[in-house]
N, C-alpha and C positions, 0 to 999 in steps of 0.2 A: 651825295650832297647832304643827306641827313646826318651822316657821320661827322662831316665838317661843321654843320650847324650845331650839333650836340656839343662838340668840343668848344666851339665859340661861346655857347651859353654857359659852359663851365669855366670859361676863362683859360682854356688850354689851347696850345698852339697845334695846328695841323702839321703833321710830319708825313709827307708822301711816301717815305721809306717804310712806314708802318702799314701801308695799304698795298696788298698784293693782288695782282690781276692774273689769274690762271686762264689758259686758253680754253679749257673745258673742264667739266667736272671729272677730275682724275684723282682717285684716292691716293695712289702711290706718289704722284707729284705733290699733292697737298701734304702728305706725311713728310716728305723730304724738305719741302719749303718750311714747314713748321719747325723741323729740327734745326735748319739753318738759322731761323729767326731766334729760336730759344738760345742757341749757342753763340749768338752775336754779342758784340760789346754793348749793345743797347736793346736788350730783350724786352718784349712787351710784358705788361702785367696781366692782360686778359685778351681773349680772342672773340670776335664776332664774325661768324662765317655766313655766307649767303646761302648755304645749303647744309642740311644735316649730314650729308656725306663729307663735306669739308670739316664740319665740327667733329665727326668721328675720327677723321684723319688727324686733327689737332690733338685729340685725346691720345691717340696712338703715338704720335710724334713726341708728345710730352713724356709719355711713359718710357719710350725708347731712350730718351735723354735722362731718365732717372727722376722725373718730376711727377707730381700728382695733380690731378684735376679733381676738385677745384682748389685744393690747398695752395698750389703754386701758381696755377693759371686757370681762372674761371673761363668757361667756354659757353657760348650761346650759338645755336644753329638757327636755321630758317627753313621751314617747310612743315614740320611736325609729322614726319614720316614714321613708319613703324620702327625704323632704325633707332629713333630717339629713346625708345623704352627697352631695347634689347642690349644697348651698349652698357658698359660699366665704366664710369658712372652713367646713369641715364642723362640724356642731354636736355638742358633748358633750350627751348626753341620758340620761334614765332610761328604761330598757327595761321595758315592762310585759308580763306574761305574757298576751298577748291571747287565745291559744287557750284557756288555762285560764279566763280571765275569761268568754269566751263560753259555754264548757261549764258553768261554775258558774252563770251567769245563767240558762241554760236549765233547769238542775236546780232552781234557786230558783223560777222561774216555774211549773214543773210542780208543785212542792211547794205553792206559793201557790194554784194552781188546785184542787188536791186537798184542801187544808186552809186555807180562807180565814181562819180564826180564828187560825192559827199566828202566833206573835210574829214581828215583822220582825227580821231579823238582819243584821248588818254583817259582811262578809267582808274580811279583809286578806290580800293576797298579796305574796310577796317580789318585789322589783324588783332591777334591776342597773344600775349606772352605766356607761355606754359613753363612754369618754373619747376625744374627737376634738380637732380643731384650735381650737375656740372657747374653750378654757380653757388655763390654765397652772397649774403647781403653786403651792401656797400661798406658798412662799418667793418665787416670782416675783411673785405678787400683792403681797406685802409690800414687795418691793424696787422695784416699779414705781410706787408711789404718790408722785407728785410734787406734787400740790396739797395744800393745808393741810386736814387732817381734824381736827375737834375731838377732843381727848383721845386722839389717835393711833388712833382706832377707824375701821375700814373700814365702809362701808355696803353691804349686800347687798340687792338689790331682789327681791321675789317678785311676779310677775305671775300672777294666778290668776282662775279662775272659782269663785265661792263656791257650794259645794253641801254642805250639812250633812246628816248622817244624821238619821233621825227620832229624836226625844227618847225615851230609854229603850230604844234598839235593842240587841238582843243582839249580841255581838261574837264571831266565830269567827276563828281563825288558821289559815290554810291554807299549808302549805309548798309551794313550787314547785320 
């Protein structure tokens, strides 16, 4: 949903063909999918992956197709695992507050055990973008596009595992 909202705010059209849902975090499948997308008639200009494993797979897939990250395809991951600093190039990623996530999950589990009828709630925590070598600034992205893109619009790909909160879930905002 955030991906769609971001596109709308930029005046870009949502293209569901540029969103890939993989059944699980599978490096080999993500490499193969990346290669298919890069070699398609409408390749993306950048990738946003829901995990650092997928981001590493995108970098590998791009390299196997003869492309460079970030020169041809900027890549952003999600998790800020150790993998992000050992890949070449290192991966720009979204850092999650893992300690707070674990603590909050434990609190919610205890709450659920003590009060099974309590409404399910959704918790949002702040994240942080950790910029590394796999991305370049937006001016660089705009300047590097050499292939023809319809309507001069860039295509950004989101690779994700689809997990939706329960319908009608209560939402809490937690500052980290």
